[in-house]
N, C-alpha and C positions, 0 to 999 in steps of 0.2 A: 627022327626029326631033329634037325640041327638046332642048337641053341647058341645064342650070342651072349657074350659077357660084356656088360657096360664097363667102360674105362673108369677107373677110380677118380672121384672128384678131388680137385686140389683144395686144400684148406683155405678158407677165406682169410684175407689179410686182416691185421688187427684194426678194429674200428675205434676211432676216437672222436671227440667233439669237433675238432678242427676239420676233419674229413667230411663231416656232415654239413657244417654251415659255410665252409669256405668254397667259393666258386673258383673255377680254373682261372689262373692269373692271365690277364691279357694286358697288352701294352696300351697305355692311354692314347698313344699316337695312332693305334690301329682302330680305335673306336670311331665309327662313321658319324657324321653330323646327322641328326634325326630329321632335319628338314632343310630345304634349300641347299642341296649338296654342293652347289657351286661356291658356297662360302668356304674359304680356305681356313685351315687351322690357325694361321697367323692372325686372323681377324678375331678368333675366339679366345686367344691366349692373352692373359693380362701381362703387360710388360713387367720385367723383373724389378723389384723394389717398390711396387705399389702395394699398399696395405689393403688386403681384401680377405674376407672370411673364407676359409677353405676347410674342407674336411682334412683331418690330420694326415691321412695317407692317400689323398686323392688330389691329383693335379688338374682335374677337370674344372672348367669355369663353373661358377655357381649358377649362371644363367645360360639358357640355350635359345637359339633363334626361333624355335617354335613355341616358346613360352608365351602366354597370353599378353604379358606386359610388352613383348616385342611385336606382337601381331595386332594389338588394338591401337590404331593410329590416333594420336591426340593432337596433331598439329596440321595446319593447312598445307595445300600443295605448294604455295609460294614459300612457306617456311622450309619445306623439304628441299625445294630447289635452291634456296639460300644456303642450306647446310651442304649440299653437294658442291656448290661453287666455292664455299669457304674451304672445304676439304681438298678440292683440286688445287686451289690457290696455294695451299700449304706445301704442295709438291710431294706429299706422302704417296700418292698414286697418280699415274697418268690416266687420261680419260678412258683409254682402252682397257686398262687394268681394272678400273672401277666398274666398267660395264660388265666385264667378265665376273667380277666379284658379286654383282647383284643379279647376274643371269639375264642381262638385257642386250638386245642387238643394238647396233648404232642407230638404226632407223627408229626403233621404239624409244630409245633414250633421247634422241634428238627431238622427236615430236613432243615428248613430255617437257623437256627443258626449254623449248621455244614457246611454250604456252605461258599465259600470265593470268592470274586470278586465284583466289583462295580455293576454288573448287574445280578449276580447269586442270584436267588430268587425274581426277579422283578415281577413275576406273582403270588407270594404267598400272601395270605390274611394277613399273619403275617407282611409282609413288609408294606402293606397299613394301617392296623389297628394300628400297633405299632407307625408308623409315626404320625397318627392322635392323638393317645394317648399322645405322648410327645409334639406335637405342641399345643394341647389344654391346657396342663399344662403350657407350656411356655407363651401362650397368656393370661392366667388367673393368671400369676404371681407365679405359683407353682414351686419351685426350688427343685432339688434333694438334699437331705440332705447328706453332705459329712462326711465320717468318719474322726474323728480327728486323725491326724498323730503326732507322738511324735518324736522330734528331736533325732536322734540316736547318742549315744556315745558308745565307746568301753565297758565301764562298764555296760551299759544297755544291750548290746548285748552279754555279756558273754566273751568279749575279755579281754586281759591283759591291765593293765593301759597304757595309751598312749595319744596322742593328740586327743582332741575332734573333731568330724567331724559332721557338720550340714548337715544332709541328708534330710531335709524337703524341697522338691521341689514342694510343693502343688501349688504354684503360677506360675509354669513353665510347659507349654504344648508344645511339639515339633510337627512339621508337620507330620501327619500320625500316631501319637502315639496311638490314640484311636483305630485305625485299626491294630495296631502292625506292621506298615509298615514305620517306620522312616528310611529315607535313611542313610546308614552307610558310613561314610567317614574316617574310620581308618582301617588299616590292622590288621590281627589277631596278628602279632608279636607286633604291637604298643599297642594293647589292653592288651596283656600279660605283657608288660612293665609297663603299667599304673596300672594294678592290683597289681603287686608285689610292686611297689613303694607306692601305697596307703595303702596296708596292713602293710608294713614295717613302714610307717610314723605314722599310727593311732594305730597300735597294734591290729587291728581288726582280729578276727579269720576268716578262710575261710568260716566256716558255717554261721557266722554273715554277711559276705559280700554277700554270696549267698542269704540270706534273703533280703538284701537291693536291689539287682538287680532284685529280683522277682517282685518288685513293678513297674518295667519298663513295665510289661505286663498287658493287660486288657482283662479278669480279671487276677489277680495275679496268677502265676503258681509256682510250686515247682521246684527249680533249682537243678539239679544234674550234675555231670561231670566236676566240676570246676578243680579238680586235673588233670583229663585227658586232659582238654583244656590247662592248664598251661604246661603240659608235651610235647605238640606238638611244632613244629618249622617250620616256613614258613609263608610268608605273607598271604596265603589263607588257611593255615592248621587250620581247625576247623571253617570255615566260616558259617556252618549251625548250629553250637552249640547255644543253648539258652543262654549260658554264654557269647558268643561273642556279640550277639545282645543286651542282657540285660545290659551288662557292658558298651557298647557304649552309650546307652541312659542315663545310670547313670552318666558317665563322661561328656557327652555333657551338661547335665543339670547343673552339677557342674561348668563347664567352663562358662556357661551363667550366673549362679548365682554369680560367683566370678569375672565376667566381664573380663575374660582372652582373649587375642587375639587368632586367629587361628594360629597354628604352620605351618611351611613350609611343613611338612608331610601332614597335613590336607588339605592345599591348593593343593598339588600335587594329593591327593586322589580325590578331587573335579574335577580336570581336567581329571584324568584317568577314573573316573566312572561318567561321565556326562550323561550317558544314551543314547548317540548318536551312539554308535558302533553297528555293525551288530548283535551281540549276544543279547545285551540288547533290541534292537528293535524286534528281532525275538522271544525271549522267553517272552517278555513283562515285564521284571524285572524292567525296568525304571532306574532312576538315583540312585547312591549309589551302594556299593559292593553287589553282588548277595549273598543272605543269604539262598537261597532255593535249589540251585544246588551245590553239592560238587565239587568245582572248581579243586581240585587236581586229580579228576577222569575224567575230561572232555577230550575227544580225539579230535585231530585236524588233518586235512588233509593238508600236506605240500608237496612241490616239492622235487625233488631229491637234495641231499646235503643241505637240509634245516632242522632245528630243532626248537623246541619251548621251551622257558623258561619263568618263571614268574619274572616280575620285582619287585621292592620293594613295589609296590602298589598291587601286586597280579594279574596284567594284563598279558595276554599271549603276548609274543614278538617272532617274527620269525627272526632267524639269518641264514646266509649262511656260 
């Protein structure tokens, strides 16, 4: 009976502590993202020069897209939409690039962005992924690059020579501004007075002024109808005009920048439009003058021998 002889075993290589505890070296750039694979490495990498805690020998970000802090949404749908608009305004990405970054088709993205309301679109993947996108950037110290704004003067804007007007309000953000929902506490007639006074004082043309108030919107929008708005008369005449809202934001920022006190008219508007009346509660318009419903066309049911008129603040008042 034939016998076989086993080949001699090679001696084991020397074993040391490093060979036990050290994992095979892998390149950080080869490590896949644990979730949302469509997010690129450029999103996760903190820009050079930013101070951020890191492991001594690890270039990986401290946070990941699937961390709870990135997945637990803490802001409204409108707030996410505002962040998206600001990000795209910065020019850091184009719309198509952003859609690919969050894994959204143009159809799904467009549907979400065209909605309005704190809960409109809460079931959309765009809502979840966009929040995670911005939260991760925030945690890793990546900031949106802001466009440089130039202080406006009448000469720069094509107006005739006049008083210089500093319209750089970059450091001032009003409540609700990012959602284009700043509460308005000036009547239409008061805004018309301010526009005429400002244009007369600075020598700025109407076209130049329209370009200035376009910055009140996020994203910026082309303003038309300034002449038509100025031609109206009445405390609520033109309340849905973009000229009215944009001008209010413009002048309110100027008031804050110049540290001017609130006028008696302003204080009266705050009392009149405090958001506690029946119509504000019923239509959900909240505090501030209603800028979505044409107030001059609203109908009211009154009793016999009663009539309705608008007071100086644009509020309906019943008289016998």
